[in-house]
N, C-alpha and C positions, 0 to 999 in steps of 0.2 A: 469522765468515759466511763462508762460502766466496764468490768474484767469479767474474769473466769472463763474455765476451759470445759465446761458442762453444759449443755444444756437440755433444761427437761422439755415437755411438751405433755401438756395436760391434754385429753382426749377423753369423748366418749368411750362408751366397751366397744360400740360398733368400728368406729373409726379407728381406737388404738387396734384393734385386731387386725383392721386394713392397713395401717402403716405397718406395723410389724412386721406382715406378709408381704409387705412392699406391694400393695395393694393401691395404694393414695400416688398417684404421681406426683403433685405436691410436695408431698413431706416426700416422696424419696427425694428430689431434686433439690429442697430444704438440708436434708440428712447428707446428701453431699457434699453443699455448697458448705455447712461449716465444717465439716469434719476433716474436710481439704484446710482448713483454716487449725488442725488441730482440738478439735473442741467433738468431743464425746455427746452423742445425742441419747437420751433417754425416754421414752412413753410411758407415761404416768397415768392413771385413772383419774378423771379429773370427779372428784369427790370434792366435801366441802372441807374435810379434813386434810385432805392433801393439799389445797389450793392456800389451805391458812396456812399450810407449813413452810410452801412455797417462797415465803417472804425470807425467812432463815434460812433456807439453802444458802448454800455456793454457787457461783455462777448463775447463768440464762434461764429465763423460766418466758415460757412462750403459751397462754391459753389458747384455744380456739373460740372467738364470738364473747366468750367472758371480759369482762372492764380489768385492764392489767391494773393491779389494785397498789403493788408497789412500784421503788425505782428501778427493780432488775427485770421487770415484766415487760410483754409487749402483747398483743393479741393478732389474729391469723382471722381473717373470714374469707369466704370466699364474692369475688364482685360479681354478683347476679349470676353470673354462665359460669363452667368449667369451660377450659381450665385456665381463666382467669381469677386472681390473686391478691390482695392485699396484708400487706405485715403494719400494725400500727399503734399508735401510743393512745389509745381510745377505742373500744366498742360500739361509739357511737357514729355513725356514718358522718352525720352532717360536719362532725370534728375532722375529717383526715384531710391529712394533707391536700390528697384533691380538692375536695371541697375549697379550700384559700387558693389554690392554684388559679392562675388566669388562662382561660383558653382564648386564644389567638388563632382564627380560622386561618388568618392570612401566611402562615407559618407551616400548614398543612398541606401537605402537595394532593389535588385534587383527583389526581387518576390513582394513586395509592389510596386513600380513602375511599372510593368509590369502589374499587376492585377487593377492599379490606370487608368494606359492610358487605357486599352481593353475598360472599364467599360464606359470611358468619351468619345472615340471612338465611340463607339456605339450611346452615349448617345447623340450627337452632331452631329452625320453625319448619317443621316437617310438614309439608302438606300445603306451604306457603302460598296464601295468598296476595293477586296484584294486589296497590295499592287502589283504595275508591272511598270515596266519601258517601255515605246514605242518610247525613242529613240529621244525626245525632251528636248528644255529646254522652260521654262512656266517662262512667264515676266509678271505678273500685272504690268500694269503703272498705276499711279499713275492721279494728276492734275500738269498744270503748267509746260507744256511738256519741253518749251524751258529756262526755268530759272534756276537756281543753286541757292538755298533757303542756309540758314546759317547751317542745319544739312545734306547736303548733301556734299557729295565729290565730284559730277559734274550735269549738265541738265540731265534730264531723256531722252535725248534723244541723250547726251552724252554718256549715259547708254549703249545704244542700239548701239551704234557704238564703244566701248570699250568691250561690251562682244561680237560681230562679230570679233574683233579682236582677243581677244583675250581668249575668252570660249573656250565648246567644238566645235568640226567641226559636229554639227547637227543643224536641224533646231530649228527657236527661235518662241514660238507660244505667240505673246502678248496680251493682253484684256486692253483695256478699262474701267475704273473705273464706273458703271453706276452712281454717287451719282456726277460727273463732267463734266463741260459744256468746249467743245476746242472748240477752234477759227479756222478761216479759216489756221491762220501762222501754227498750232502743226497739224492738217490735211496735209495739203502740205509738209512740215517735214516726215511726215510716209508717205505721198506716195511717195515720193523723196527715201526712205530709202531704201522700197519695189520693189523700181525700181530698184535700185541701185543692192542691195543684196536679190538676189532668197531666199533666206533661211529667211528670215524676213517677218515673216506674223502677222498680226494685224485682232483680230477679235472683235467684238463688241458685243457679245452677247457670251452666255454660262456660266453656273453653275463651280464656281471654282474648286468644288471638283473633277469631271470633266476632269477637267487638273492636279487636281493635286495625281490622281488616276493612269495617265498614264504618266506622266512626268518622267525625268531622275533627275532633279533639279528647284529649284525656285532662278529668280534670279529677285531683286527689287527694290528699292530703302531703303525704311522701311511698305512694306504695312505690313496690320494682315495673308493676305493670306501666306505668308514666315512661319508663327509662325504654322499657319492650319497645314501645308505639312509637320511640325512634326510629327501628328499624321500619316502623313503617310511615313514616316521614308526617306524625299526626304529635301538632302542639301539644303541650302543656301547662296547665295553668297548675299551682303547687301552693297549697294552703297550712303548708307543713316545710320544714330544715331536712336536708336531703344532703347527698354528696354530688349528684348527678343536674343541679341546678343551676348550670350554667346556663342553657339555653331555652331554660324555661320561665313562663311568666310569672313570678314570686308575689306570691299575694302578700307576705312578710315585710317586702320591700315596695312594693308597689299600691297595696291596697288593693281590694276586690276590683272595685270600679274602674282604676285603672287599670290594672290587670284584664281584665277584659273587654276594655275597650281598644285595648293594642291588641287583642287575638286575632282580628281577621287582618291583617297584616306583618304576622309574626310567621316570619319565614327561615330560620335558622338553618344551614348546612350540616343538617342532621349526619350525612356521612363522615367527614370533617371530624363531627364531635364525637362519634362512636370509635373512630381511629383513635384520635387522642385518650380520651379516656380507657378504652379498652387496651390501646395496644403499648401507648405513650406511658400513661398514670398508673398504671397495674401490673405485675407481675404475669406473666404467660406463661402456666408450666410446659408450654409444650414446642419454645423455641429453644435454639442454640443455646442464647444468652443466657438462659433463666439463673443460672446460677450464680453467674457476676452480678445479673441484678439483683439476687437476693440480699447477697452480701452488702451492696451498695445501700442497699434500703436499710437490710440492719445496719450499717453505719452511722447512715444519715437517721436516726431512730435513738444512736445513743450508745450503740454497743462497739467496744473497743475488737475488731475480728480483724 
């Protein structure tokens, strides 16, 4: 077990200021939780020099989204939406504990799950539209379109080709990620695909929610948009590893042909899954039991508190 009487939390400048001023509810609850165990909290600037020094400092270390590279450290990250968080031993979502947990819908009360999903659907998606299908595949693209990374079954460009080959005989509407910068080779590859396959189009703008309200399904590597699609009861085909894979059709496990073959009859219990994933497997910073759950999580991750 790791022991220590001080917790240093490494944050960027803006988040550090919010923490020190008490404007981040999760960090407030985290601070209250560990200080109740006689552990003093210090907010540190997230710089390369400070991160390197953290290994030799006495006590606990908590990073924000960065990989916890030494035995005294963990990382924390928002679980797609506020106020849900996770504290983990890896920065890679597909290595998180929830990714390896077993989702059993028979253990979840249907009424509780439905009420939870309705509440958060309305809270998270302002102007939420009723569920409807307009006969197309929605494909939120991410970055590095020509590369196959370690967590991916194939490159994003090959994902497009596999979807055209094995997917539904429906139009495919792809969108570019607003936070990514694409190079000339990537734009050229997309242009060639659109020319070769008229059913494939790329949109450079638009709110993901508008596509989720109208698409028949979501196909992506591991975009969080697919998780949002669960609120619209839209099935997901994933070409990459991620933490919310349990009710998706995973190409890495099934292969593209089999994954798409199962799609017409794939109707998981979305509401039960959302309740299980967000409320039971994550830390909801807005709940009365938050501090107890934080301590339980830290102990599970190996800290002696």
